[in-house]
Residue, then its C-alpha position, 0 to 999 in steps of 0.5 A: m500500500k502506498k504511504h504517500n501520494h507525492l511523486l518521487l523521480l529517480v534518476d540514474d543511468e545504471p539500469v540495475s541501480l535504478m531498478m533496485l532503488e525503484k523496487a525499494l521505494s515503489g511499495t511505499y511511494r509513487v515513483r517515476t524513473a529516468r535514465s538521464a538528467e535530460e529525461a528527468l527534465e522532460v518528466l518535470n515538464y509535465q508532472e509535479v515531483a515532490l522529491l528528486i533522487t539523482d545519481q551524481r555521475m551520469p553522461g551529459m549532465s551530472g546530478t549536481e548540474l541537474l539539482r542546480v537546474c531544478r533549484t531554479l525551475y522547481p524551488e519547492m521540490v526537494g532533492f537528494l544526491l546519490t553517489a559512490e564518490h568520496d569527494i567531499s566537495i561534491f557533498v558540499e556543493a550538493i548540500v550547501n550550494l544546491g539545497a540538496l537535503c541529503v547525499i546518499r552514499k552507494p551502497w545504500e540501505a533501504a531502511q535509512v533511505l525510507r526514513t530520510i525520504d519521510s523527513a524530506l517529504k515533510k519539508y516539501e509539504g511545508l514548502h508547498r504550503n508556503k508557495v500556495a499561501i504566497d500565491q494566494l496573497k499575491q492574487a489577493s493583492l492584485n484583486l485589491d489593487k484592481l478594486v482601489k483603481h476602479 
């Protein structure tokens, strides 16, 4: 049984890694997969995604590059970076500069990833509520301006 209605987008160019992650998460969450950053951006064009989990090392666009693009285009979406790398600068870049909530080290443990996702979705829900409230305030302000001008 699905625990959350939020959509997770999993991005990895390694089919086995992507399949394992999808299998671990699909019983609890709604999951979409993409085999490249470019494919992920196509999905994001037509579906609202709450959480992006992207591998770092992919051909074309890296995971950190994808996070950078997504931070600009989809600011309320939360992101995780998945990596087997040990380079601390990648961790710092992802978390400090790109707003990733977590860096998941390969090999990962399903129970830990599930706990981390639950926390991240709570943050997403808060960000989403804030966005809705801001949009409502902007609309109310526009309506008030129209009333005052007439």
